[in-house]
N, C-alpha and C positions, 0 to 999 in steps of 0.2 A: 269205332276208331275214326281218326281224322284222315281225310284224303283230299287231293286236289282234283276237282271234277269240273266238267263243262257240259253244256248242251250243244252237241254238234249242230252246225248250221245256224246257231244263235250267237251273234257277236255279243261281247260284254256279259257272258254268262259264267265266266270263270269264278269259282268259289272254292274255299276250303270247307268241306261239309262232312257230316257224320255218315259213315257207311257201315254195313255190318262187318263184324270181325270175320276174317277168312277162316274157313274150315277145310283142311287138306283132304282131298279124296285119295283113293288108292294110287300109290306110286308118286304122290305129290310131296314136295318139301314145303314146310312152313318156314317162312323167311321174315326176319325183322328188317324192314327197309332202312337203309343208311342214307341214300341220296339218289337223286335222278338228275341227269343233265337236261338242259333246255336247248332245243334246236329249232330250225326254221319250220319243220313240220308241225311242231307243237304250236308255234305262233300262228300258222295257217289255221289250225284247228280252233284256237282261241278267237281268231278273227272271223270265224264262221265260214271259212272257205273250203274246209275239208273235214273229214272224220265221220265216223258212224258209231252210234251207241250200240251196246249189246242188244240183241233182239228183245223187244218188249220193255225196253228201258228208255228213259229220256236222257239220262246223264251217263257220261263216260268218265272213268278214272283215267287221267292223263299219265304220261310218263312211259317212254320206251327205252331211254338210256339208263338202265337200272344198275343198282348196286345194293346188295343186302348180305346179311349174315344168317346162316341156317340156324333156326331154333329147334327144328324137329325134322328128322328124315327117316324114311322107311329103312329097315335093317338091310335090305338087299339093293339099295339105291346107289351105293358107291359114294354117298355123301354122309357127313356126320355133323352134329351140332357144332357150331363155331366156324364152319367153312365159310369163306368169303366167296360169294357167287353173283353172277348176273343171270338174268332170264333172257332167253332168245325172244325176239320180237315176233317173227312171223310163224304161222302154223299152216301146214299144207291144206289145200282145199279138200272137201269131203269126198270128191268123186273117186279118186284124185286124177289129175291130168298126168301125162307121162313124166313130166319133170318132177312134180311133187312125189309121185310114186317112187322115184329114185333118189329122194332126199335133196333134190335141187329145187326146193320150194321158193327160193329167191327168183327162179326163172318160171314161175307158175304161168301156164299158158291160157287159163280160162278166167283168171281174175277172181276166183272164188276163195282165195286164201283169206285168212283173218290175221289181225295184227294187234298185239297188246298195246293199249294206249292210243290206237289209231283207228282200227277198223273192226268193230263188233266184238272186241274183247277188252276188258278193263286192263289198264296199264299198271305201272309199278309205283306211282306217286302216292303211296299210302304208308302208314306206320308199319304195316305188315302185309305180306302177300303170299300167295301160293304159286307154285310152278311145278309142272311135271318134271320128274327127274331126267327124262330124256331131252328136256329143253332148258336145262340149267348147265352152266359152265363154271367150273371152279377157277378162281384166280389165286395168284401168288399172294400170301398174306400181307406182304409189304405194300401192296397196291390199295390198301384200305382207304387212303385219302384221295386216290385218283382213279379207282376202278370203274367209275361211271363213264370214263372215256372209252371203255371197251366197245360199246356199240358203234360209235363213229369210227373206231379203229377197224371194226369188221368191214365197214363199207370200203375203206381204202385197201384192206387186205384182199378183198374180192377184186377191186380195181387192178391191183398189181398182178393178181393171178390171171385176170383177163388179158392184160398186156402181154404177160409172158406166154400165155397160150397162143395168142395171135402171132407173137414173134417167132414161135417155134415152127411156123409153117415153112421156114427156111433157116439158114444160118443167121443167128441173132446174137450179137455181142454189144449191147448198148453201153454207152459211156456217160451220156449227159441226159438229164431229165429236167424239164421245166414244169414247175407246179404253178398254175395260175390261181391266185387267191390264197391269203394267209389267215383264213379262218380256221376253225378246228379241223375240218376235213383236209384242207390244204397243208396245214402244219403236220398233221399225222401222216399224210401222204409223203411229205418230205422226210419225216422220220424213217419211214419204211424204205425210202429210196437210199438214204444214208446207210441204213442197215444192210442194204444190198451192195454196198461199196461203190455206188454211182456218184458222179459229180452232180450235185443237186443245186438248182437255181429256183428261186421262188419270186414270183411277180405279184405285187399288190400296189394299190394306189397310195397308201399312207406312207409317210416318211418319219412319223414320230410314234410314240406309244410303245407297247411291248413287242410288236411283231418283228421289227428288224433285229432286235436283240435275240429273240427266240430262234430265228433263222441262223444268225451268226453262231449261237451256242451249239447248233447241230454241226457246224463246220460247213454249212451251205452258204450260198451267195444270195443276197436280197437285192431285188430290183424294183424301182418305182417309175421307170421310164415307160414310154410307149412300147407296146408289145412288138411292133415291127422292128424297132431298134434292138430289143432284147433277143428276139429269135434270130435276127441277122448276125448278131455277135455270138450267140451261144450255139446255134444250129442243133437244137435238141433232137435226140433220137426218139425220145418219149415226151409227150405232154400229158400231164394229169390236170384236166380242166375242172376247177372246183368253184367257179363263180356263177355259172349259168348266165352270164352277161352275153347277150346275143352276138354283139360285134366281136367280142373277145373270142368266142367260140370259133367263128369263121377265120379270124386271124390266126388262131392256134392251128387250125387245119392246114393253113397255107405256110406255116412257119417251121415245119419239121425238116430235118435232114432227109435224104433219100432213104426209102424204106422206113419211114417214121410211123409211129403209132400214137394216136390221140385217144385218150380215154376220157369220156365225158361223165362227170359225176354230179355236176351242178344242174339243177332243174330251172329252166328259163320260164319266166312268166309269159302267159299268153297275151295276145293283143298288141304286141309291138312289132313293127315291120322294119326291115332293113333292105337296102339296095345291095345286092351281092352279084359279083361277076361270076355267075354259075359256070360259065365255060372255062374261065381261068382256073377256078377251083377244081373242076373235074379234071382238067389237064394236069394240074399238080398231083392230084391223087393217083391218077392212072399212070402217068409217066414216072412217078416216084415209087410205085408199088406201095403207096401209103395205105394206112387203114385207120378208120374211125370207129370206135365202139362205145356204146353207152353201157353204164353199169349202175345198178341200184340194189340196195338191200344186201342180204348175206344169208348163207346157210350155216349149218353146224361146223362144217370144215373151216369156214372163214372165222368163226368165233374162236376156234382153237388156234388158228394162225395168229389172230389178234392177241390172244392171251400170251402166246409166246413172244410176240413183238413187244408188248408192254412189259413183260418180265425182264426183257433184255435192255429196256430203255432206262435212262437216268431218271430216278424218282423226282429229283429237284426240277428237272426240265418239264416233266409232266405236270407237276404242281403249278408251274408258272402259266400253263395253259388255262388254268381255272382262275379267272380274274375276279369272280364274285361268288360268294356263297350266301344264299338267302334261306332263312328258316321256313319251314312249311307254313306256319301261320301268317307269314308275310309273302307267300309265294307269288302273289300277283305282281310284286315289284320286279320279279325276274323277267317279266315280259315287257318291261320298259327299257329300251336299249340305252346304253351309255357309250360314249365315244371310244373308250379303251376296252370295251368288252371283247373277249375272245370266247370263252366258254363260261356260261353262268350255270350254277348248280343250285338245286333246291335240296337242303338237308332235311332229313326225315326223323332224325333223333338228336338229342341235345348234344351229343359228343361230336357231331360232324357238321 
Protein backbone atom coordinates (compact mmCIF):
# COMPACT_ATOMS: atom_id res chain seq x y z
CA UNK A 1 0.00 0.00 0.00
CA UNK A 2 1.01 3.66 -0.32
CA UNK A 3 2.27 5.67 2.64
CA UNK A 4 4.07 8.94 3.31
CA UNK A 5 7.53 8.11 4.62
CA UNK A 6 10.75 9.89 5.56
CA UNK A 7 14.28 9.03 6.66
CA UNK A 8 14.63 10.83 10.00
CA UNK A 9 17.72 13.07 10.22
CA UNK A 10 17.85 13.18 6.39
CA UNK A 11 16.42 16.38 4.90
CA UNK A 12 14.62 16.09 1.54
CA UNK A 13 13.91 12.39 2.08
CA UNK A 14 10.10 12.75 2.11
CA UNK A 15 8.41 10.37 -0.34
CA UNK A 16 5.19 8.49 -0.97
CA UNK A 17 6.40 4.88 -1.01
CA UNK A 18 5.11 1.33 -0.99
CA UNK A 19 4.99 -0.31 2.44
CA UNK A 20 3.59 -3.69 3.51
CA UNK A 21 -0.15 -3.91 4.14
CA UNK A 22 -0.83 -3.90 7.90
CA UNK A 23 -1.91 -7.07 9.64
CA UNK A 24 -3.76 -6.56 12.94
CA UNK A 25 -2.45 -8.40 15.96
CA UNK A 26 -4.48 -9.55 18.97
CA UNK A 27 -6.68 -6.73 20.27
CA UNK A 28 -5.91 -4.45 17.31
CA UNK A 29 -8.26 -2.65 14.94
CA UNK A 30 -7.69 -2.57 11.20
CA UNK A 31 -8.49 0.95 10.04
CA UNK A 32 -8.86 2.55 6.61
CA UNK A 33 -7.04 5.88 6.73
CA UNK A 34 -9.11 8.93 5.82
CA UNK A 35 -6.76 11.85 6.51
CA UNK A 36 -3.88 13.17 8.58
CA UNK A 37 -3.15 16.72 9.63
CA UNK A 38 0.25 18.33 9.13
CA UNK A 39 1.83 20.25 12.01
CA UNK A 40 5.13 21.83 12.98
CA UNK A 41 6.50 18.56 14.36
CA UNK A 42 5.96 16.88 10.99
CA UNK A 43 7.82 19.73 9.30
CA UNK A 44 10.73 19.39 11.73
CA UNK A 45 10.94 15.67 10.95
CA UNK A 46 10.88 16.36 7.21
CA UNK A 47 13.61 18.98 7.67
CA UNK A 48 15.81 16.36 9.35
CA UNK A 49 15.69 18.09 12.75
CA UNK A 50 13.73 15.50 14.70
CA UNK A 51 12.25 12.01 14.59
CA UNK A 52 13.33 8.39 14.93
CA UNK A 53 12.55 5.44 12.65
CA UNK A 54 11.33 2.15 14.16
CA UNK A 55 14.25 -0.01 15.39
CA UNK A 56 16.04 -1.73 12.53
CA UNK A 57 14.40 0.46 9.89
CA UNK A 58 15.58 3.44 7.86
CA UNK A 59 12.20 4.98 7.07
CA UNK A 60 9.37 6.20 9.28
CA UNK A 61 5.73 6.46 8.21
CA UNK A 62 4.71 10.01 9.12
CA UNK A 63 1.43 11.26 10.52
CA UNK A 64 0.25 11.60 14.10
CA UNK A 65 -2.91 13.71 13.59
CA UNK A 66 -4.95 10.72 12.47
CA UNK A 67 -8.45 9.98 11.25
CA UNK A 68 -9.75 6.66 9.98
CA UNK A 69 -12.70 4.32 9.69
CA UNK A 70 -12.65 0.88 11.28
CA UNK A 71 -12.63 -1.94 8.73
CA UNK A 72 -12.22 -4.79 11.18
CA UNK A 73 -12.40 -4.97 14.99
CA UNK A 74 -12.08 -7.78 17.55
CA UNK A 75 -15.46 -8.83 18.97
CA UNK A 76 -14.61 -7.70 22.51
CA UNK A 77 -12.92 -4.40 21.59
CA UNK A 78 -15.94 -2.10 21.95
CA UNK A 79 -15.48 -1.00 18.33
CA UNK A 80 -17.29 -2.06 15.17
CA UNK A 81 -16.72 -1.80 11.44
CA UNK A 82 -17.66 1.68 10.25
CA UNK A 83 -16.69 3.51 13.45
CA UNK A 84 -14.88 6.79 12.97
CA UNK A 85 -11.70 6.70 15.06
CA UNK A 86 -8.40 8.38 15.80
CA UNK A 87 -5.29 6.68 17.13
CA UNK A 88 -3.50 7.95 20.22
CA UNK A 89 0.02 9.20 19.49
CA UNK A 90 2.10 8.27 22.52
CA UNK A 91 2.72 4.88 24.14
CA UNK A 92 4.09 4.39 27.66
CA UNK A 93 7.73 3.51 28.13
CA UNK A 94 8.43 -0.19 28.65
CA UNK A 95 9.86 0.16 32.16
CA UNK A 96 7.45 1.96 32.98
CA UNK A 97 8.09 5.13 34.98
CA UNK A 98 5.62 6.09 37.69
CA UNK A 99 3.69 8.44 35.43
CA UNK A 100 3.36 5.93 32.58
CA UNK A 101 2.36 3.21 35.04
CA UNK A 102 -0.59 5.36 36.07
CA UNK A 103 -1.76 6.20 32.55
CA UNK A 104 -0.13 9.65 32.56
CA UNK A 105 2.21 8.81 29.70
CA UNK A 106 2.12 12.42 28.50
CA UNK A 107 4.17 13.12 31.65
CA UNK A 108 6.75 10.34 31.06
CA UNK A 109 9.71 10.87 33.38
CA UNK A 110 12.45 8.88 31.63
CA UNK A 111 11.88 9.73 27.95
CA UNK A 112 11.56 6.11 26.86
CA UNK A 113 8.04 6.55 25.50
CA UNK A 114 7.38 5.97 21.80
CA UNK A 115 5.13 7.97 19.47
CA UNK A 116 3.29 7.09 16.29
CA UNK A 117 4.75 8.97 13.34
CA UNK A 118 7.42 10.63 15.48
CA UNK A 119 9.49 8.37 17.68
CA UNK A 120 10.20 4.70 16.87
CA UNK A 121 6.64 3.81 15.72
CA UNK A 122 5.10 4.22 12.29
CA UNK A 123 2.44 6.88 12.01
CA UNK A 124 -0.96 7.06 10.40
CA UNK A 125 -0.20 8.59 6.97
CA UNK A 126 -1.02 5.43 5.04
CA UNK A 127 -3.99 3.98 3.18
CA UNK A 128 -4.66 1.70 6.15
CA UNK A 129 -3.21 1.19 9.61
CA UNK A 130 -3.65 -0.80 12.78
CA UNK A 131 -4.05 0.41 16.33
CA UNK A 132 -4.54 -1.26 19.68
CA UNK A 133 -8.12 -1.02 20.86
CA UNK A 134 -6.92 0.57 24.10
CA UNK A 135 -5.31 3.40 22.09
CA UNK A 136 -8.18 4.17 19.73
CA UNK A 137 -10.87 6.77 20.43
CA UNK A 138 -14.26 6.87 18.71
CA UNK A 139 -15.50 10.14 17.24
CA UNK A 140 -18.98 11.45 16.55
CA UNK A 141 -19.82 10.33 12.96
CA UNK A 142 -20.57 13.91 11.90
CA UNK A 143 -16.86 14.77 12.40
CA UNK A 144 -15.85 12.77 9.32
CA UNK A 145 -14.59 15.90 7.51
CA UNK A 146 -12.77 17.42 10.48
CA UNK A 147 -11.84 14.60 12.86
CA UNK A 148 -8.13 14.93 12.13
CA UNK A 149 -8.33 18.04 14.34
CA UNK A 150 -8.70 15.68 17.30
CA UNK A 151 -4.99 15.41 18.16
CA UNK A 152 -4.31 19.17 18.32
CA UNK A 153 -7.52 19.51 20.33
CA UNK A 154 -6.13 17.01 22.85
CA UNK A 155 -3.12 19.30 23.30
CA UNK A 156 -5.32 22.24 24.27
CA UNK A 157 -7.66 20.05 26.33
CA UNK A 158 -4.65 19.11 28.43
CA UNK A 159 -3.51 22.74 28.59
CA UNK A 160 -6.91 23.82 29.92
CA UNK A 161 -6.88 20.96 32.42
CA UNK A 162 -3.45 22.07 33.64
CA UNK A 163 -4.64 25.67 34.03
CA UNK A 164 -7.68 24.58 36.00
CA UNK A 165 -5.65 22.30 38.24
CA UNK A 166 -3.17 25.07 39.03
CA UNK A 167 -6.03 27.49 39.60
CA UNK A 168 -7.66 25.15 42.10
CA UNK A 169 -4.81 25.73 44.58
CA UNK A 170 -7.08 28.55 45.87
CA UNK A 171 -10.33 30.28 44.96
CA UNK A 172 -10.29 30.61 41.17
CA UNK A 173 -13.00 32.25 39.09
CA UNK A 174 -11.33 33.42 35.87
CA UNK A 175 -13.21 35.68 33.47
CA UNK A 176 -10.78 36.65 30.72
CA UNK A 177 -8.34 34.56 28.70
CA UNK A 178 -5.79 35.74 26.16
CA UNK A 179 -4.63 33.24 23.55
CA UNK A 180 -1.41 34.25 21.80
CA UNK A 181 -1.25 32.86 18.28
CA UNK A 182 -4.11 32.08 15.90
CA UNK A 183 -2.78 28.89 14.37
CA UNK A 184 -4.62 25.60 14.88
CA UNK A 185 -3.56 25.28 18.53
CA UNK A 186 -4.45 28.87 19.35
CA UNK A 187 -7.83 28.75 17.62
CA UNK A 188 -8.73 25.45 19.26
CA UNK A 189 -7.62 26.84 22.63
CA UNK A 190 -9.94 29.78 22.00
CA UNK A 191 -12.78 27.39 21.14
CA UNK A 192 -12.37 25.56 24.45
CA UNK A 193 -12.22 28.89 26.28
CA UNK A 194 -15.52 29.97 24.72
CA UNK A 195 -17.03 26.60 25.64
CA UNK A 196 -16.05 27.36 29.25
CA UNK A 197 -18.03 30.60 29.14
CA UNK A 198 -14.96 32.86 29.33
CA UNK A 199 -14.33 36.19 27.63
CA UNK A 200 -11.77 35.15 25.02
CA UNK A 201 -9.19 37.36 23.32
CA UNK A 202 -6.83 36.15 20.60
CA UNK A 203 -3.60 37.90 19.61
CA UNK A 204 -1.90 37.35 16.26
CA UNK A 205 0.18 39.53 13.98
CA UNK A 206 -1.86 39.19 10.77
CA UNK A 207 -4.74 41.52 9.99
CA UNK A 208 -6.09 39.79 6.87
CA UNK A 209 -6.89 36.25 5.79
CA UNK A 210 -9.19 33.81 7.61
CA UNK A 211 -7.94 34.19 11.19
CA UNK A 212 -9.79 37.37 12.29
CA UNK A 213 -13.07 36.01 10.93
CA UNK A 214 -12.63 32.66 12.66
CA UNK A 215 -12.07 34.40 15.99
CA UNK A 216 -15.08 36.66 15.47
CA UNK A 217 -17.24 33.64 14.58
CA UNK A 218 -16.48 32.22 18.04
CA UNK A 219 -17.72 35.41 19.66
CA UNK A 220 -14.15 36.18 20.72
CA UNK A 221 -12.09 39.35 20.15
CA UNK A 222 -9.16 39.47 17.74
CA UNK A 223 -6.12 41.68 18.36
CA UNK A 224 -3.13 42.46 16.16
CA UNK A 225 -1.51 45.15 18.32
CA UNK A 226 1.57 44.95 20.51
CA UNK A 227 1.07 42.47 23.34
CA UNK A 228 1.79 45.05 26.04
CA UNK A 229 -1.13 47.17 24.80
CA UNK A 230 -3.40 44.14 24.68
CA UNK A 231 -2.56 42.82 28.14
CA UNK A 232 -2.86 46.32 29.63
CA UNK A 233 -6.36 46.63 28.18
CA UNK A 234 -7.54 43.06 28.79
CA UNK A 235 -5.74 42.12 32.03
CA UNK A 236 -6.21 38.41 31.36
CA UNK A 237 -6.63 35.95 34.19
CA UNK A 238 -5.25 33.21 31.92
CA UNK A 239 -2.86 33.24 28.98
CA UNK A 240 -2.59 30.26 26.66
CA UNK A 241 0.68 30.88 24.78
CA UNK A 242 0.68 29.08 21.42
CA UNK A 243 3.45 30.77 19.42
CA UNK A 244 6.73 29.80 21.09
CA UNK A 245 8.04 33.27 20.18
CA UNK A 246 10.55 34.06 22.93
CA UNK A 247 9.78 37.73 23.46
CA UNK A 248 6.04 37.08 23.45
CA UNK A 249 6.45 34.34 26.06
CA UNK A 250 8.08 36.73 28.55
CA UNK A 251 5.63 39.53 27.80
CA UNK A 252 2.77 37.10 28.45
CA UNK A 253 4.25 36.17 31.83
CA UNK A 254 4.32 39.83 32.84
CA UNK A 255 0.91 40.69 31.42
CA UNK A 256 -1.60 38.73 33.50
CA UNK A 257 -3.86 40.06 36.20
CA UNK A 258 -3.07 39.19 39.84
CA UNK A 259 -3.08 35.43 40.47
CA UNK A 260 -2.73 34.88 36.73
CA UNK A 261 -1.80 31.62 35.05
CA UNK A 262 0.24 31.33 31.87
CA UNK A 263 0.25 27.98 30.06
CA UNK A 264 3.01 27.57 27.49
CA UNK A 265 2.14 25.25 24.60
CA UNK A 266 4.40 26.66 21.86
CA UNK A 267 7.92 25.23 21.56
CA UNK A 268 10.59 27.90 21.07
CA UNK A 269 13.56 27.35 18.74
CA UNK A 270 16.99 27.11 20.33
CA UNK A 271 19.84 29.52 19.73
CA UNK A 272 18.02 32.84 20.05
CA UNK A 273 18.91 35.13 22.95
CA UNK A 274 16.84 37.85 24.61
CA UNK A 275 17.59 40.54 27.18
CA UNK A 276 15.13 40.03 30.01
CA UNK A 277 14.73 41.97 33.25
CA UNK A 278 14.73 38.82 35.36
CA UNK A 279 14.30 40.73 38.59
CA UNK A 280 11.17 42.53 37.39
CA UNK A 281 9.72 39.29 36.04
CA UNK A 282 10.41 37.46 39.30
CA UNK A 283 8.82 40.33 41.24
CA UNK A 284 5.68 40.14 39.07
CA UNK A 285 5.35 36.39 39.51
CA UNK A 286 5.93 36.34 43.24
CA UNK A 287 3.93 39.41 44.27
CA UNK A 288 1.05 38.44 42.00
CA UNK A 289 0.92 34.79 43.08
CA UNK A 290 1.24 34.07 39.36
CA UNK A 291 2.04 30.69 37.85
CA UNK A 292 3.66 29.55 34.62
CA UNK A 293 3.27 25.97 33.43
CA UNK A 294 4.43 24.15 30.33
CA UNK A 295 2.18 21.60 28.67
CA UNK A 296 2.78 19.15 25.82
CA UNK A 297 1.20 15.96 24.46
CA UNK A 298 -1.89 14.28 25.90
CA UNK A 299 -3.11 11.06 27.49
CA UNK A 300 -6.31 9.09 26.98
CA UNK A 301 -8.28 11.33 29.33
CA UNK A 302 -7.48 14.34 27.17
CA UNK A 303 -8.49 12.47 24.00
CA UNK A 304 -11.95 11.91 25.46
CA UNK A 305 -12.15 15.54 26.56
CA UNK A 306 -11.20 16.61 23.03
CA UNK A 307 -13.77 14.29 21.45
CA UNK A 308 -16.46 15.88 23.63
CA UNK A 309 -15.29 19.41 22.75
CA UNK A 310 -15.32 18.72 19.00
CA UNK A 311 -18.74 17.08 19.22
CA UNK A 312 -20.10 20.29 20.81
CA UNK A 313 -18.41 22.61 18.28
CA UNK A 314 -19.95 24.05 15.14
CA UNK A 315 -19.06 21.78 12.20
CA UNK A 316 -18.84 24.67 9.75
CA UNK A 317 -16.40 26.55 11.99
CA UNK A 318 -14.18 23.50 12.36
CA UNK A 319 -14.19 23.01 8.59
CA UNK A 320 -12.97 26.58 8.11
CA UNK A 321 -9.82 25.73 10.09
CA UNK A 322 -8.82 23.36 7.29
CA UNK A 323 -7.55 25.69 4.61
CA UNK A 324 -6.04 23.06 2.26
CA UNK A 325 -6.59 19.38 1.52
CA UNK A 326 -3.83 17.64 -0.44
CA UNK A 327 -4.14 14.06 -1.77
CA UNK A 328 -1.58 11.49 -0.60
CA UNK A 329 0.14 11.23 -3.96
CA UNK A 330 0.89 14.98 -3.84
CA UNK A 331 1.60 15.01 -0.10
CA UNK A 332 4.90 16.84 -0.44
CA UNK A 333 2.92 19.97 -1.41
CA UNK A 334 1.47 20.04 2.10
CA UNK A 335 4.92 20.96 3.46
CA UNK A 336 5.25 24.16 1.43
CA UNK A 337 3.62 26.94 3.42
CA UNK A 338 1.15 29.38 1.92
CA UNK A 339 0.22 32.74 3.40
CA UNK A 340 -3.35 31.82 4.35
CA UNK A 341 -2.61 28.33 5.69
CA UNK A 342 -4.08 27.40 9.04
CA UNK A 343 -4.41 23.62 9.00
CA UNK A 344 -3.23 21.63 5.98
CA UNK A 345 -4.56 18.09 5.68
CA UNK A 346 -3.37 15.12 3.62
CA UNK A 347 -6.26 13.00 2.38
CA UNK A 348 -5.70 9.26 2.28
CA UNK A 349 -8.74 8.10 0.30
CA UNK A 350 -10.46 9.46 -2.79
CA UNK A 351 -13.55 10.70 -0.92
CA UNK A 352 -11.68 12.99 1.46
